[in-house]
N, CA, C and O atoms as a Tripos MOL2 file, in Angstrom:
@<TRIPOS>MOLECULE
protein
  308   307    77     0     0
PROTEIN
NO_CHARGES

@<TRIPOS>ATOM
      1 N           0.7850   -1.0850   -0.0320 N.3       1 MET1
      2 CA          0.0230    0.0050   -0.0430 C.3       1 MET1
      3 C           1.0050    1.2600    0.1180 C.2       1 MET1
      4 O           1.9300    1.3740    0.9220 O.2       1 MET1
      5 N           0.5860    2.1370   -0.8150 N.am      2 ILE2
      6 CA          1.3170    3.4170   -0.9200 C.3       2 ILE2
      7 C           0.7890    4.4610    0.1290 C.2       2 ILE2
      8 O          -0.4230    4.6570    0.2170 O.2       2 ILE2
      9 N           1.5970    5.0690    0.8480 N.am      3 LEU3
     10 CA          1.2710    6.0400    1.9030 C.3       3 LEU3
     11 C           1.8140    7.3450    1.7150 C.2       3 LEU3
     12 O           2.8770    7.4620    1.1050 O.2       3 LEU3
     13 N           1.1450    8.4570    2.2180 N.am      4 PHE4
     14 CA          1.6730    9.7920    2.2520 C.3       4 PHE4
     15 C           1.6860   10.1950    3.5240 C.2       4 PHE4
     16 O           0.8090    9.8070    4.2960 O.2       4 PHE4
     17 N           2.6740   11.0210    3.9200 N.am      5 ALA5
     18 CA          2.8780   11.3480    5.4200 C.3       5 ALA5
     19 C           3.0190   12.9870    5.3850 C.2       5 ALA5
     20 O           3.3760   13.7000    4.4470 O.2       5 ALA5
     21 N           2.6090   13.3570    6.7550 N.am      6 SER6
     22 CA          2.7440   14.7630    7.0490 C.3       6 SER6
     23 C           2.8830   14.7740    8.5060 C.2       6 SER6
     24 O           2.4980   13.8250    9.1900 O.2       6 SER6
     25 N           3.4350   15.8440    9.0060 N.am      7 VAL7
     26 CA          3.4690   16.0030   10.3920 C.3       7 VAL7
     27 C           2.8720   17.2050   10.9890 C.2       7 VAL7
     28 O           3.2500   18.3200   10.6300 O.2       7 VAL7
     29 N           1.9090   17.0350   11.9320 N.am      8 ASN8
     30 CA          1.3220   18.1780   12.6510 C.3       8 ASN8
     31 C           2.2890   18.7910   13.4420 C.2       8 ASN8
     32 O           2.5300   18.3370   14.5610 O.2       8 ASN8
     33 N           2.8810   19.7760   13.0010 N.am      9 GLN9
     34 CA          4.0370   20.4930   13.5290 C.3       9 GLN9
     35 C           3.6680   21.1590   14.8940 C.2       9 GLN9
     36 O           4.5130   21.3120   15.7760 O.2       9 GLN9
     37 N           2.4370   21.5250   15.0160 N.am     10 GLU10
     38 CA          1.9220   22.2170   16.3610 C.3      10 GLU10
     39 C           1.8440   21.1870   17.5050 C.2      10 GLU10
     40 O           1.8670   21.5390   18.6840 O.2      10 GLU10
     41 N           1.7430   19.8010   17.0860 N.am     11 GLU11
     42 CA          1.6680   18.7930   18.1540 C.3      11 GLU11
     43 C           3.1350   18.2220   18.3950 C.2      11 GLU11
     44 O           3.3320   17.6330   19.4580 O.2      11 GLU11
     45 N           4.2030   18.3580   17.4590 N.am     12 CYS12
     46 CA          5.4010   17.7690   17.7070 C.3      12 CYS12
     47 C           6.0960   18.2650   18.8960 C.2      12 CYS12
     48 O           6.0400   19.4650   19.1680 O.2      12 CYS12
     49 N           6.7600   17.4210   19.6440 N.am     13 ILE13
     50 CA          7.4810   17.9570   20.8100 C.3      13 ILE13
     51 C           8.9560   17.7720   20.6120 C.2      13 ILE13
     52 O           9.6860   17.8300   21.6020 O.2      13 ILE13
     53 N           9.4500   17.5580   19.4470 N.am     14 ALA14
     54 CA         10.8450   17.5640   19.1150 C.3      14 ALA14
     55 C          11.6970   16.5570   19.6900 C.2      14 ALA14
     56 O          12.8740   16.7610   19.9850 O.2      14 ALA14
     57 N          11.0350   15.3730   19.8590 N.am     15 CYS15
     58 CA         11.7210   14.3870   20.4780 C.3      15 CYS15
     59 C          12.7710   13.5650   19.5580 C.2      15 CYS15
     60 O          13.7020   12.9230   20.0440 O.2      15 CYS15
     61 N          12.5320   13.6530   18.2990 N.am     16 GLY16
     62 CA         13.4080   13.0320   17.2540 C.3      16 GLY16
     63 C          13.2070   11.6740   16.9740 C.2      16 GLY16
     64 O          13.9140   11.0510   16.1820 O.2      16 GLY16
     65 N          12.2100   11.1660   17.6360 N.am     17 ALA17
     66 CA         11.8960    9.6030   17.3450 C.3      17 ALA17
     67 C          11.7080    9.2620   15.8810 C.2      17 ALA17
     68 O          12.2670    8.2770   15.3980 O.2      17 ALA17
     69 N          10.9980    9.9900   15.2320 N.am     18 CYS18
     70 CA         10.7270    9.7810   13.6930 C.3      18 CYS18
     71 C          11.9950    9.8740   12.8510 C.2      18 CYS18
     72 O          12.1760    9.1480   11.8740 O.2      18 CYS18
     73 N          12.8580   10.7850   13.2610 N.am     19 ASN19
     74 CA         14.0060   11.0520   12.5100 C.3      19 ASN19
     75 C          14.9120    9.8380   12.7210 C.2      19 ASN19
     76 O          15.6030    9.3430   11.8310 O.2      19 ASN19
     77 N          14.8460    9.4190   13.9500 N.am     20 SER20
     78 CA         15.8190    8.0950   14.2910 C.3      20 SER20
     79 C          15.2790    6.8830   13.6030 C.2      20 SER20
     80 O          16.0530    6.1120   13.0350 O.2      20 SER20
     81 N          13.9690    6.6750   13.6250 N.am     21 ALA21
     82 CA         13.3710    5.6370   12.8570 C.3      21 ALA21
     83 C          13.4320    5.7140   11.4000 C.2      21 ALA21
     84 O          13.6370    4.6410   10.8320 O.2      21 ALA21
     85 N          13.3030    6.7060   10.7090 N.am     22 ALA22
     86 CA         13.2120    6.9590    9.3600 C.3      22 ALA22
     87 C          13.9580    8.2790    8.8950 C.2      22 ALA22
     88 O          13.3240    9.2790    8.5560 O.2      22 ALA22
     89 N          15.2220    8.2290    8.8990 N.am     23 PRO23
     90 CA         15.9420    9.4650    8.4840 C.3      23 PRO23
     91 C          15.8660    9.8310    7.1350 C.2      23 PRO23
     92 O          16.1670   10.9710    6.7810 O.2      23 PRO23
     93 N          15.4590    8.8960    6.2780 N.am     24 ASP24
     94 CA         15.1960    9.2250    4.7850 C.3      24 ASP24
     95 C          13.7270   10.0120    4.5660 C.2      24 ASP24
     96 O          13.4450   10.6300    3.5400 O.2      24 ASP24
     97 N          12.9910    9.8900    5.5450 N.am     25 ILE25
     98 CA         11.7060   10.4740    5.4540 C.3      25 ILE25
     99 C          11.4220   11.7570    6.2930 C.2      25 ILE25
    100 O          10.7140   12.6830    5.8990 O.2      25 ILE25
    101 N          12.0530   11.7010    7.4830 N.am     26 PHE26
    102 CA         11.8050   12.7140    8.4170 C.3      26 PHE26
    103 C          13.0100   13.4540    8.8230 C.2      26 PHE26
    104 O          13.9990   12.7760    9.1040 O.2      26 PHE26
    105 N          13.0910   14.7830    8.9030 N.am     27 ASP27
    106 CA         14.1750   15.5980    9.3650 C.3      27 ASP27
    107 C          13.7270   16.4780   10.4500 C.2      27 ASP27
    108 O          12.5160   16.5610   10.6570 O.2      27 ASP27
    109 N          14.5390   17.1330   11.1560 N.am     28 LEU28
    110 CA         14.2560   18.1400   12.2310 C.3      28 LEU28
    111 C          14.6470   19.4910   11.8040 C.2      28 LEU28
    112 O          15.7310   19.6100   11.2330 O.2      28 LEU28
    113 N          13.8170   20.6570   12.0290 N.am     29 ASP29
    114 CA         14.3070   21.9670   11.6890 C.3      29 ASP29
    115 C          15.1860   22.5130   12.7740 C.2      29 ASP29
    116 O          15.5590   21.7830   13.6930 O.2      29 ASP29
    117 N          15.4850   23.6140   12.7060 N.am     30 ASP30
    118 CA         16.4180   24.2920   13.6650 C.3      30 ASP30
    119 C          15.8860   24.1300   15.1530 C.2      30 ASP30
    120 O          16.6470   24.1140   16.1210 O.2      30 ASP30
    121 N          14.5200   24.0140   15.2420 N.am     31 SER31
    122 CA         13.9950   24.0080   16.6370 C.3      31 SER31
    123 C          13.6730   22.6180   17.1580 C.2      31 SER31
    124 O          13.1630   22.4000   18.2560 O.2      31 SER31
    125 N          14.0290   21.6760   16.2390 N.am     32 GLY32
    126 CA         13.9020   20.2970   16.5200 C.3      32 GLY32
    127 C          12.4550   19.7190   16.0970 C.2      32 GLY32
    128 O          12.1250   18.5610   16.3510 O.2      32 GLY32
    129 N          11.6620   20.6000   15.4560 N.am     33 ILE33
    130 CA         10.4400   20.1360   15.0620 C.3      33 ILE33
    131 C          10.4480   19.2170   13.7320 C.2      33 ILE33
    132 O          11.1320   19.5460   12.7630 O.2      33 ILE33
    133 N           9.7560   18.1980   13.7330 N.am     34 ALA34
    134 CA          9.8130   17.2610   12.5470 C.3      34 ALA34
    135 C           9.2070   17.7360   11.3970 C.2      34 ALA34
    136 O           8.3380   18.6040   11.4810 O.2      34 ALA34
    137 N           9.5690   17.2580   10.2900 N.am     35 THR35
    138 CA          8.9710   17.5930    8.9720 C.3      35 THR35
    139 C           9.3250   16.4370    7.9360 C.2      35 THR35
    140 O          10.3910   15.8260    8.0020 O.2      35 THR35
    141 N           8.3810   16.1880    7.0020 N.am     36 VAL36
    142 CA          8.7180   15.2120    6.0970 C.3      36 VAL36
    143 C           9.5850   15.8110    5.0520 C.2      36 VAL36
    144 O           9.2950   16.8960    4.5480 O.2      36 VAL36
    145 N          10.5970   15.1640    4.7250 N.am     37 VAL37
    146 CA         11.6000   15.6580    3.6180 C.3      37 VAL37
    147 C          11.7950   14.7760    2.5840 C.2      37 VAL37
    148 O          12.5660   15.0510    1.6650 O.2      37 VAL37
    149 N          11.0740   13.5650    2.6400 N.am     38 PHE38
    150 CA         11.3570   12.6590    1.5170 C.3      38 PHE38
    151 C          10.9670   13.2650    0.0720 C.2      38 PHE38
    152 O           9.8950   13.8210   -0.1690 O.2      38 PHE38
    153 N          11.8290   13.0990   -0.6840 N.am     39 ALA39
    154 CA         11.8120   13.5740   -2.1910 C.3      39 ALA39
    155 C          11.3230   15.1340   -2.2980 C.2      39 ALA39
    156 O          10.6620   15.5680   -3.2420 O.2      39 ALA39
    157 N          11.7070   15.8130   -1.3060 N.am     40 GLY40
    158 CA         11.4060   17.3610   -1.4270 C.3      40 GLY40
    159 C           9.9760   17.5520   -1.0330 C.2      40 GLY40
    160 O           9.4760   18.6180   -1.3920 O.2      40 GLY40
    161 N           9.2470   16.7450   -0.3820 N.am     41 ASP41
    162 CA          7.8590   16.9230   -0.0390 C.3      41 ASP41
    163 C           7.6370   18.2680    0.9080 C.2      41 ASP41
    164 O           6.6250   18.9510    0.7500 O.2      41 ASP41
    165 N           8.5700   18.5880    1.8310 N.am     42 ASN42
    166 CA          8.4540   19.7190    2.4740 C.3      42 ASN42
    167 C           7.2490   19.8090    3.3780 C.2      42 ASN42
    168 O           6.7030   20.8920    3.5900 O.2      42 ASN42
    169 N           6.7930   18.5740    3.9590 N.am     43 ASN43
    170 CA          5.8280   18.3110    4.8790 C.3      43 ASN43
    171 C           4.4750   18.6300    4.2190 C.2      43 ASN43
    172 O           3.5040   18.8260    4.9500 O.2      43 ASN43
    173 N           4.3560   18.6920    2.9420 N.am     44 ARG44
    174 CA          2.9880   18.9840    2.4010 C.3      44 ARG44
    175 C           2.0860   17.7920    2.2620 C.2      44 ARG44
    176 O           0.8750   17.9520    2.1070 O.2      44 ARG44
    177 N           2.6870   16.4930    2.3170 N.am     45 GLY45
    178 CA          1.9030   15.2490    2.2470 C.3      45 GLY45
    179 C           1.4850   14.9590    0.9430 C.2      45 GLY45
    180 O           0.4520   14.3040    0.8060 O.2      45 GLY45
    181 N           2.2230   15.4020   -0.2140 N.am     46 VAL46
    182 CA          1.7910   15.0540   -1.4040 C.3      46 VAL46
    183 C           2.6480   14.1840   -2.1770 C.2      46 VAL46
    184 O           2.3360   13.9070   -3.3350 O.2      46 VAL46
    185 N           3.7590   13.7000   -1.6160 N.am     47 THR47
    186 CA          4.6590   12.7190   -2.1480 C.3      47 THR47
    187 C           4.5120   11.3980   -1.6520 C.2      47 THR47
    188 O           4.6230   11.1710   -0.4470 O.2      47 THR47
    189 N           4.2510   10.4400   -2.5460 N.am     48 ALA48
    190 CA          4.0420    8.9930   -1.9120 C.3      48 ALA48
    191 C           5.4470    8.5730   -1.4590 C.2      48 ALA48
    192 O           6.4380    8.7800   -2.1590 O.2      48 ALA48
    193 N           5.4910    8.0000   -0.3100 N.am     49 ILE49
    194 CA          6.6540    7.4270    0.2680 C.3      49 ILE49
    195 C           7.1180    6.1050   -0.4350 C.2      49 ILE49
    196 O           6.3050    5.2060   -0.6490 O.2      49 ILE49
    197 N           8.2740    6.0120   -0.7460 N.am     50 ALA50
    198 CA          8.6930    4.8150   -1.4970 C.3      50 ALA50
    199 C           8.3580    3.4950   -0.8240 C.2      50 ALA50
    200 O           8.5330    3.3840    0.3900 O.2      50 ALA50
    201 N           7.9220    2.5680   -1.4930 N.am     51 GLU51
    202 CA          7.4680    1.1280   -0.9860 C.3      51 GLU51
    203 C           8.5830    0.5720   -0.1810 C.2      51 GLU51
    204 O           8.2820   -0.1220    0.7910 O.2      51 GLU51
    205 N          10.0180    0.8180   -0.5000 N.am     52 GLU52
    206 CA         10.8820    0.2490    0.2760 C.3      52 GLU52
    207 C          11.2360    0.9990    1.7630 C.2      52 GLU52
    208 O          12.0650    0.5810    2.5730 O.2      52 GLU52
    209 N          10.4640    2.1100    1.8980 N.am     53 LEU53
    210 CA         10.5910    2.7650    3.0500 C.3      53 LEU53
    211 C           9.3980    2.5840    3.9770 C.2      53 LEU53
    212 O           9.4440    3.1200    5.0840 O.2      53 LEU53
    213 N           8.3200    1.8610    3.6110 N.am     54 GLN54
    214 CA          7.1810    1.6930    4.3480 C.3      54 GLN54
    215 C           7.3590    1.2290    5.7150 C.2      54 GLN54
    216 O           6.7240    1.7420    6.6360 O.2      54 GLN54
    217 N           8.2440    0.2250    5.9050 N.am     55 GLU55
    218 CA          8.4600   -0.3410    7.1660 C.3      55 GLU55
    219 C           9.0590    0.6670    8.0960 C.2      55 GLU55
    220 O           8.7560    0.5990    9.2870 O.2      55 GLU55
    221 N           9.9350    1.6590    7.6460 N.am     56 GLU56
    222 CA         10.6150    2.7110    8.4970 C.3      56 GLU56
    223 C           9.5270    3.6740    8.8300 C.2      56 GLU56
    224 O           9.4580    4.2080    9.9370 O.2      56 GLU56
    225 N           8.6650    3.8970    7.8500 N.am     57 LEU57
    226 CA          7.5080    4.8950    8.1010 C.3      57 LEU57
    227 C           6.5840    4.3610    9.1680 C.2      57 LEU57
    228 O           6.1670    5.1220   10.0410 O.2      57 LEU57
    229 N           6.2710    3.1800    9.1390 N.am     58 GLN58
    230 CA          5.3920    2.6040   10.1000 C.3      58 GLN58
    231 C           6.1030    2.6920   11.5420 C.2      58 GLN58
    232 O           5.4810    3.0300   12.5500 O.2      58 GLN58
    233 N           7.4220    2.3650   11.5390 N.am     59 GLU59
    234 CA          8.2340    2.4020   12.7650 C.3      59 GLU59
    235 C           8.1800    3.7990   13.4890 C.2      59 GLU59
    236 O           8.0400    3.9850   14.6980 O.2      59 GLU59
    237 N           8.3260    4.7760   12.4580 N.am     60 ALA60
    238 CA          8.3310    6.1870   12.9000 C.3      60 ALA60
    239 C           6.9140    6.5720   13.5860 C.2      60 ALA60
    240 O           6.7610    7.1200   14.6780 O.2      60 ALA60
    241 N           5.9200    6.1490   12.6770 N.am     61 PHE61
    242 CA          4.5420    6.6050   13.2240 C.3      61 PHE61
    243 C           4.2980    5.8380   14.5630 C.2      61 PHE61
    244 O           3.7730    6.4630   15.4840 O.2      61 PHE61
    245 N           4.6250    4.5940   14.7260 N.am     62 ASP62
    246 CA          4.3670    3.8970   15.9440 C.3      62 ASP62
    247 C           5.2270    4.5760   17.1420 C.2      62 ASP62
    248 O           4.7300    4.5800   18.2680 O.2      62 ASP62
    249 N           6.3380    5.0750   16.9540 N.am     63 SER63
    250 CA          7.2860    5.6240   17.8590 C.3      63 SER63
    251 C           6.9490    6.9400   18.2850 C.2      63 SER63
    252 O           7.4370    7.3580   19.3350 O.2      63 SER63
    253 N           6.1360    7.6910   17.5740 N.am     64 CYS64
    254 CA          5.8270    9.1400   17.9310 C.3      64 CYS64
    255 C           4.9100    9.1530   19.1450 C.2      64 CYS64
    256 O           3.8060    8.6080   19.1540 O.2      64 CYS64
    257 N           5.5080    9.8930   20.2920 N.am     65 PRO65
    258 CA          4.7620    9.8590   21.5800 C.3      65 PRO65
    259 C           3.5720   10.7820   21.4970 C.2      65 PRO65
    260 O           2.7020   10.6450   22.3570 O.2      65 PRO65
    261 N           3.4220   11.7460   20.5270 N.am     66 THR66
    262 CA          2.3460   12.6400   20.5000 C.3      66 THR66
    263 C           1.3630   12.2170   19.2660 C.2      66 THR66
    264 O           0.2910   12.7910   19.0730 O.2      66 THR66
    265 N           1.7950   11.2600   18.5370 N.am     67 GLN67
    266 CA          0.9340   10.7370   17.3840 C.3      67 GLN67
    267 C           0.6490   11.9660   16.4360 C.2      67 GLN67
    268 O          -0.4670   12.1290   15.9430 O.2      67 GLN67
    269 N           1.6500   12.7800   16.2150 N.am     68 CYS68
    270 CA          1.5340   14.0090   15.2590 C.3      68 CYS68
    271 C           1.8460   13.5900   13.8550 C.2      68 CYS68
    272 O           1.7030   14.4140   12.9520 O.2      68 CYS68
    273 N           2.2960   12.2710   13.5780 N.am     69 ILE69
    274 CA          2.5100   12.0170   12.2130 C.3      69 ILE69
    275 C           1.2550   11.4650   11.5780 C.2      69 ILE69
    276 O           0.6790   10.4920   12.0650 O.2      69 ILE69
    277 N           0.8420   12.0680   10.5160 N.am     70 GLN70
    278 CA         -0.3860   11.7860    9.9260 C.3      70 GLN70
    279 C          -0.0910   10.9820    8.6350 C.2      70 GLN70
    280 O           0.7520   11.4180    7.8510 O.2      70 GLN70
    281 N          -0.7690    9.7910    8.3720 N.am     71 LEU71
    282 CA         -0.6150    8.9530    7.2330 C.3      71 LEU71
    283 C          -1.9630    9.0280    6.4500 C.2      71 LEU71
    284 O          -3.0400    9.1810    7.0260 O.2      71 LEU71
    285 N          -1.8420    8.9200    5.2130 N.am     72 ALA72
    286 CA         -3.0890    8.6610    4.3060 C.3      72 ALA72
    287 C          -2.7210    7.9150    3.1080 C.2      72 ALA72
    288 O          -1.5500    7.7780    2.7560 O.2      72 ALA72
    289 N          -3.7990    7.3970    2.4350 N.am     73 GLU73
    290 CA         -3.5110    6.5910    1.2360 C.3      73 GLU73
    291 C          -3.6560    7.4950    0.0150 C.2      73 GLU73
    292 O          -3.4830    7.0140   -1.1050 O.2      73 GLU73
    293 N          -3.9730    8.8140    0.1820 N.am     74 SER74
    294 CA         -3.9480    9.6980   -0.8430 C.3      74 SER74
    295 C          -3.2940   10.9360   -0.4410 C.2      74 SER74
    296 O          -3.1300   11.1160    0.7660 O.2      74 SER74
    297 N          -2.8670   11.8850   -1.3340 N.am     75 PRO75
    298 CA         -2.1400   13.1200   -0.9480 C.3      75 PRO75
    299 C          -3.1970   13.9660    0.0290 C.2      75 PRO75
    300 O          -4.4250   13.8740    0.0350 O.2      75 PRO75
    301 N          -2.3760   14.7870    0.8210 N.am     76 PHE76
    302 CA         -3.1940   15.5780    1.7530 C.3      76 PHE76
    303 C          -3.6910   16.7720    1.0580 C.2      76 PHE76
    304 O          -4.7220   17.3140    1.4570 O.2      76 PHE76
    305 N          -2.9970   17.2520   -0.0140 N.am     77 ALA77
    306 CA         -3.3520   18.4390   -0.6960 C.3      77 ALA77
    307 C          -3.7610   18.2270   -2.1380 C.2      77 ALA77
    308 O          -4.0920   19.1880   -2.8340 O.2      77 ALA77
@<TRIPOS>BOND
     1     1     2 1
     2     2     3 1
     3     3     4 2
     4     3     5 am
     5     5     6 1
     6     6     7 1
     7     7     8 2
     8     7     9 am
     9     9    10 1
    10    10    11 1
    11    11    12 2
    12    11    13 am
    13    13    14 1
    14    14    15 1
    15    15    16 2
    16    15    17 am
    17    17    18 1
    18    18    19 1
    19    19    20 2
    20    19    21 am
    21    21    22 1
    22    22    23 1
    23    23    24 2
    24    23    25 am
    25    25    26 1
    26    26    27 1
    27    27    28 2
    28    27    29 am
    29    29    30 1
    30    30    31 1
    31    31    32 2
    32    31    33 am
    33    33    34 1
    34    34    35 1
    35    35    36 2
    36    35    37 am
    37    37    38 1
    38    38    39 1
    39    39    40 2
    40    39    41 am
    41    41    42 1
    42    42    43 1
    43    43    44 2
    44    43    45 am
    45    45    46 1
    46    46    47 1
    47    47    48 2
    48    47    49 am
    49    49    50 1
    50    50    51 1
    51    51    52 2
    52    51    53 am
    53    53    54 1
    54    54    55 1
    55    55    56 2
    56    55    57 am
    57    57    58 1
    58    58    59 1
    59    59    60 2
    60    59    61 am
    61    61    62 1
    62    62    63 1
    63    63    64 2
    64    63    65 am
    65    65    66 1
    66    66    67 1
    67    67    68 2
    68    67    69 am
    69    69    70 1
    70    70    71 1
    71    71    72 2
    72    71    73 am
    73    73    74 1
    74    74    75 1
    75    75    76 2
    76    75    77 am
    77    77    78 1
    78    78    79 1
    79    79    80 2
    80    79    81 am
    81    81    82 1
    82    82    83 1
    83    83    84 2
    84    83    85 am
    85    85    86 1
    86    86    87 1
    87    87    88 2
    88    87    89 am
    89    89    90 1
    90    90    91 1
    91    91    92 2
    92    91    93 am
    93    93    94 1
    94    94    95 1
    95    95    96 2
    96    95    97 am
    97    97    98 1
    98    98    99 1
    99    99   100 2
   100    99   101 am
   101   101   102 1
   102   102   103 1
   103   103   104 2
   104   103   105 am
   105   105   106 1
   106   106   107 1
   107   107   108 2
   108   107   109 am
   109   109   110 1
   110   110   111 1
   111   111   112 2
   112   111   113 am
   113   113   114 1
   114   114   115 1
   115   115   116 2
   116   115   117 am
   117   117   118 1
   118   118   119 1
   119   119   120 2
   120   119   121 am
   121   121   122 1
   122   122   123 1
   123   123   124 2
   124   123   125 am
   125   125   126 1
   126   126   127 1
   127   127   128 2
   128   127   129 am
   129   129   130 1
   130   130   131 1
   131   131   132 2
   132   131   133 am
   133   133   134 1
   134   134   135 1
   135   135   136 2
   136   135   137 am
   137   137   138 1
   138   138   139 1
   139   139   140 2
   140   139   141 am
   141   141   142 1
   142   142   143 1
   143   143   144 2
   144   143   145 am
   145   145   146 1
   146   146   147 1
   147   147   148 2
   148   147   149 am
   149   149   150 1
   150   150   151 1
   151   151   152 2
   152   151   153 am
   153   153   154 1
   154   154   155 1
   155   155   156 2
   156   155   157 am
   157   157   158 1
   158   158   159 1
   159   159   160 2
   160   159   161 am
   161   161   162 1
   162   162   163 1
   163   163   164 2
   164   163   165 am
   165   165   166 1
   166   166   167 1
   167   167   168 2
   168   167   169 am
   169   169   170 1
   170   170   171 1
   171   171   172 2
   172   171   173 am
   173   173   174 1
   174   174   175 1
   175   175   176 2
   176   175   177 am
   177   177   178 1
   178   178   179 1
   179   179   180 2
   180   179   181 am
   181   181   182 1
   182   182   183 1
   183   183   184 2
   184   183   185 am
   185   185   186 1
   186   186   187 1
   187   187   188 2
   188   187   189 am
   189   189   190 1
   190   190   191 1
   191   191   192 2
   192   191   193 am
   193   193   194 1
   194   194   195 1
   195   195   196 2
   196   195   197 am
   197   197   198 1
   198   198   199 1
   199   199   200 2
   200   199   201 am
   201   201   202 1
   202   202   203 1
   203   203   204 2
   204   203   205 am
   205   205   206 1
   206   206   207 1
   207   207   208 2
   208   207   209 am
   209   209   210 1
   210   210   211 1
   211   211   212 2
   212   211   213 am
   213   213   214 1
   214   214   215 1
   215   215   216 2
   216   215   217 am
   217   217   218 1
   218   218   219 1
   219   219   220 2
   220   219   221 am
   221   221   222 1
   222   222   223 1
   223   223   224 2
   224   223   225 am
   225   225   226 1
   226   226   227 1
   227   227   228 2
   228   227   229 am
   229   229   230 1
   230   230   231 1
   231   231   232 2
   232   231   233 am
   233   233   234 1
   234   234   235 1
   235   235   236 2
   236   235   237 am
   237   237   238 1
   238   238   239 1
   239   239   240 2
   240   239   241 am
   241   241   242 1
   242   242   243 1
   243   243   244 2
   244   243   245 am
   245   245   246 1
   246   246   247 1
   247   247   248 2
   248   247   249 am
   249   249   250 1
   250   250   251 1
   251   251   252 2
   252   251   253 am
   253   253   254 1
   254   254   255 1
   255   255   256 2
   256   255   257 am
   257   257   258 1
   258   258   259 1
   259   259   260 2
   260   259   261 am
   261   261   262 1
   262   262   263 1
   263   263   264 2
   264   263   265 am
   265   265   266 1
   266   266   267 1
   267   267   268 2
   268   267   269 am
   269   269   270 1
   270   270   271 1
   271   271   272 2
   272   271   273 am
   273   273   274 1
   274   274   275 1
   275   275   276 2
   276   275   277 am
   277   277   278 1
   278   278   279 1
   279   279   280 2
   280   279   281 am
   281   281   282 1
   282   282   283 1
   283   283   284 2
   284   283   285 am
   285   285   286 1
   286   286   287 1
   287   287   288 2
   288   287   289 am
   289   289   290 1
   290   290   291 1
   291   291   292 2
   292   291   293 am
   293   293   294 1
   294   294   295 1
   295   295   296 2
   296   295   297 am
   297   297   298 1
   298   298   299 1
   299   299   300 2
   300   299   301 am
   301   301   302 1
   302   302   303 1
   303   303   304 2
   304   303   305 am
   305   305   306 1
   306   306   307 1
   307   307   308 2
@<TRIPOS>SUBSTRUCTURE
     1 MET1         2 RESIDUE 1 A MET
     2 ILE2         6 RESIDUE 1 A ILE
     3 LEU3        10 RESIDUE 1 A LEU
     4 PHE4        14 RESIDUE 1 A PHE
     5 ALA5        18 RESIDUE 1 A ALA
     6 SER6        22 RESIDUE 1 A SER
     7 VAL7        26 RESIDUE 1 A VAL
     8 ASN8        30 RESIDUE 1 A ASN
     9 GLN9        34 RESIDUE 1 A GLN
    10 GLU10       38 RESIDUE 1 A GLU
    11 GLU11       42 RESIDUE 1 A GLU
    12 CYS12       46 RESIDUE 1 A CYS
    13 ILE13       50 RESIDUE 1 A ILE
    14 ALA14       54 RESIDUE 1 A ALA
    15 CYS15       58 RESIDUE 1 A CYS
    16 GLY16       62 RESIDUE 1 A GLY
    17 ALA17       66 RESIDUE 1 A ALA
    18 CYS18       70 RESIDUE 1 A CYS
    19 ASN19       74 RESIDUE 1 A ASN
    20 SER20       78 RESIDUE 1 A SER
    21 ALA21       82 RESIDUE 1 A ALA
    22 ALA22       86 RESIDUE 1 A ALA
    23 PRO23       90 RESIDUE 1 A PRO
    24 ASP24       94 RESIDUE 1 A ASP
    25 ILE25       98 RESIDUE 1 A ILE
    26 PHE26      102 RESIDUE 1 A PHE
    27 ASP27      106 RESIDUE 1 A ASP
    28 LEU28      110 RESIDUE 1 A LEU
    29 ASP29      114 RESIDUE 1 A ASP
    30 ASP30      118 RESIDUE 1 A ASP
    31 SER31      122 RESIDUE 1 A SER
    32 GLY32      126 RESIDUE 1 A GLY
    33 ILE33      130 RESIDUE 1 A ILE
    34 ALA34      134 RESIDUE 1 A ALA
    35 THR35      138 RESIDUE 1 A THR
    36 VAL36      142 RESIDUE 1 A VAL
    37 VAL37      146 RESIDUE 1 A VAL
    38 PHE38      150 RESIDUE 1 A PHE
    39 ALA39      154 RESIDUE 1 A ALA
    40 GLY40      158 RESIDUE 1 A GLY
    41 ASP41      162 RESIDUE 1 A ASP
    42 ASN42      166 RESIDUE 1 A ASN
    43 ASN43      170 RESIDUE 1 A ASN
    44 ARG44      174 RESIDUE 1 A ARG
    45 GLY45      178 RESIDUE 1 A GLY
    46 VAL46      182 RESIDUE 1 A VAL
    47 THR47      186 RESIDUE 1 A THR
    48 ALA48      190 RESIDUE 1 A ALA
    49 ILE49      194 RESIDUE 1 A ILE
    50 ALA50      198 RESIDUE 1 A ALA
    51 GLU51      202 RESIDUE 1 A GLU
    52 GLU52      206 RESIDUE 1 A GLU
    53 LEU53      210 RESIDUE 1 A LEU
    54 GLN54      214 RESIDUE 1 A GLN
    55 GLU55      218 RESIDUE 1 A GLU
    56 GLU56      222 RESIDUE 1 A GLU
    57 LEU57      226 RESIDUE 1 A LEU
    58 GLN58      230 RESIDUE 1 A GLN
    59 GLU59      234 RESIDUE 1 A GLU
    60 ALA60      238 RESIDUE 1 A ALA
    61 PHE61      242 RESIDUE 1 A PHE
    62 ASP62      246 RESIDUE 1 A ASP
    63 SER63      250 RESIDUE 1 A SER
    64 CYS64      254 RESIDUE 1 A CYS
    65 PRO65      258 RESIDUE 1 A PRO
    66 THR66      262 RESIDUE 1 A THR
    67 GLN67      266 RESIDUE 1 A GLN
    68 CYS68      270 RESIDUE 1 A CYS
    69 ILE69      274 RESIDUE 1 A ILE
    70 GLN70      278 RESIDUE 1 A GLN
    71 LEU71      282 RESIDUE 1 A LEU
    72 ALA72      286 RESIDUE 1 A ALA
    73 GLU73      290 RESIDUE 1 A GLU
    74 SER74      294 RESIDUE 1 A SER
    75 PRO75      298 RESIDUE 1 A PRO
    76 PHE76      302 RESIDUE 1 A PHE
    77 ALA77      306 RESIDUE 1 A ALA
């Protein structure tokens, strides 16, 4: 299944769990807030996450203590 991801940055507590689990998908800004960087998505949730990264994406989703990572089967915008 193809998934799209976005981070609700208002809910993010800058713990870095998502970046640790999936560094090819998530990065942290200067304040430590997570953002989706995969293929230049810029946290818009419009870029399908590569199939080979789906396991890492799920691990990041499961490890987020605030559940601010949003996943969808279609683009967010």
